[in-house]
N, C-alpha and C positions, 0 to 999 in steps of 0.2 A: 539441804546438806548440797554442797560440790563436790564435784568430782575428787579432789583431793583428800576431802574427808571421808568418803564414802572408800576410796583405795586403803586408807588407813585403817579404817574401822573391819574391811572385809579380810585383812590379814590378821586379824584380833579374833576371828571367829572359826568353829569348825564345821557349823551348820548353815546355811543360808534358810533365812527365815524372813516371809514377808507378811504384815500383816496390816489391813486398811484401820482408819484410826475410829471405827464403829465396832471392831473387835472381830471383824471377819477375816477368816484366815486363808491365805492364797495358799492354794494346794499344794502339798510338798513338792508334788513332780512338776511343778511349773518350769518354762523354759523362758532366757531371755530371748527372743527372736529379734530383737533388731537393736544396736545401739548407734544414736544418730546425733551428727552435729546440727542445730537446727540453726538459723541463721533468721529473723522474723524482723522486715521492715514494713513499717506503717506508718501511717498518720492518724494522730487520735481525733477526737470529736471537737477540739479547739483547735485543729491545724496544725498540732507540732510533727514533727517528723519525728520518729523514733526508730531505733536500731536493739535488739533483743538477742543476744545469742545464748542458746542452753545447752545440755547434754539431754539426750531422749532416750529412757529403758524403753523398751516395751514387751510386759509378761504377759505370756500367753501358756495357756496347758491345756490338754486334751484327754483321751481315756487312758494314755498311755502312761500307766503309773511304776512304771519300771525302772523309768530313769529321775535322775533327780540330779541338779545341776550343783556340781561342787564349786566352792570357792575358788579353787585353783583356775579350773575351767573357764570362771567370769574374768578373773584374773588377766589370763592370756586373752579373754576376748577384748578385755579394756585396752589391754597391750598394743593388739593388733588395730586397735579402733583409734587410740592414741595416735597411731604412726601414720594411718592414711587418713583420717579425717582431722588432722592436726589441733588436736582437743586439748584444750588447757584446764582451767579450773572453774569453767563455767558450772551454774546451779544444776543440778539436774531435775527432772521433770519426768514421771512414770506416767507410760500409758498403760490402763488395765480395763478390762472388758467386764464392763457392769450391765445394765440395761443397754449402755452404748458405750462407748469407749470413754473411760474417764480420762481424766488427765492429773496428777497429783504431784506435791511437794515431797519431799523425803527426809525422814528424821530417823534417828535410830533412839532405842530406848532397850535395856538390859541384853543387849545381843541382837535383837528382832530389829528391822526394817518396817519403821510404820509410815503407810502410804498417807501423805496426809491433803485433807480438804482443802482444793483454791476455789478462789472466788473471782468473781469479774469486780470491776469497778471503772468507775467514769475518771480516765486519766486528765480532764480538764476540769477538776468540780469550780475553780475559782472562774471559769469563764463560761459554765453551764449555769452556774449559782444553783448548783442542787447541794441540797444537805448530806452531810457525809454519811454513809451506810457502815455502822460496824455489824461484824459475824461473831 
């Protein structure tokens, strides 16, 4: 899901809910502790220079169960982030704490945002002569 799609969806819901792909529900009292513009420059294993840009949301929760992030508050955070960070319509990556910090893609199903598992992959399979892996 990209930022434009997220903005469209968030305007149509009354309650922010996130769930992991395996069904584990992110507690209702989560906070979006950071919205970031991430610019990643790297060399893949085949020697090709690559650049990726995406928007990162960090979800966090604590013992404070009295506060619940409302859609309008997140819209306000996104509006400010868009101005300051010069965000456009990049894909969203969500960071969420499991055994370690996990990074997830985002989708929506029946008004609930779903944190989708992401996987690593060889970006130069033709040069490394590695058989493609399917997850």
